[in-house]
Every structure is written in structure tokens, then in C-alpha cells.
MISELUM-71019 format. One record per residue (C-alpha): x, y, z; residue number from 1. Coordinates in steps of 0.25 Angstrom, whole numbers, plus 5000, padded with zeros to 4 digits. Layout:
N
     xx     yy     zz   bami
      X      Y      Z    NUM
...
//
This chain:
57
     xx     yy     zz   bami
   5902   5249   5733      1
   5914   5252   5742      2
   5914   5251   5757      3
   5920   5262   5765      4
   5928   5260   5777      5
   5921   5267   5789      6
   5930   5269   5801      7
   5925   5271   5815      8
   5922   5285   5820      9
   5933   5284   5830     10
   5944   5280   5820     11
   5948   5294   5815     12
   5948   5301   5829     13
   5957   5290   5834     14
   5967   5292   5823     15
   5967   5307   5826     16
   5969   5305   5841     17
   5980   5294   5838     18
   5987   5303   5829     19
   5987   5315   5838     20
   5992   5306   5850     21
   6003   5301   5841     22
   6007   5315   5837     23
   6007   5320   5852     24
   6015   5307   5855     25
   6026   5311   5845     26
   6028   5325   5851     27
   6029   5318   5865     28
   6040   5309   5860     29
   6051   5316   5867     30
   6046   5311   5881     31
   6044   5297   5878     32
   6050   5287   5868     33
   6037   5280   5865     34
   6031   5294   5861     35
   6043   5297   5853     36
   6039   5285   5843     37
   6028   5294   5839     38
   6037   5306   5835     39
   6042   5300   5823     40
   6029   5300   5815     41
   6025   5315   5816     42
   6024   5316   5801     43
   6015   5304   5800     44
   6006   5310   5811     45
   6005   5323   5803     46
   6001   5315   5790     47
   5991   5307   5798     48
   5985   5319   5804     49
   5983   5325   5790     50
   5976   5313   5785     51
   5967   5312   5797     52
   5964   5327   5795     53
   5960   5324   5781     54
   5952   5312   5785     55
   5944   5321   5795     56
   5940   5330   5784     57
//
């Protein structure tokens, strides 16, 4: 019998909020150099959003 990993109920919404915040930070990168560090990973954010959408379903 295999044991399934059960994640806490707050885990998936936290990932979604973090991904949304990183996306917004990437668009605000022109005003602050720290936020500009997030602008280089927009493709990764898009793929992550697709994976999270599939996980939600």
C-alpha cells in the first residue's frame, strides 16, 4: 500500500498568491531595482500558472 502525501489546505492558495505577487513585482520592475529582479522570469511564471491551474482542476 502506498502512502499519499497530503499537503495542508493553505499550501495551494499560498502558491497562487505568491505567484501573483511575483508577476506584479515583475511588471513594477521599472521603478525599483529589487522588483526588476522578478521581471526576468515571466515565462517561468506563466508555466507555473498553467501547472497550478491544472492542479486546481
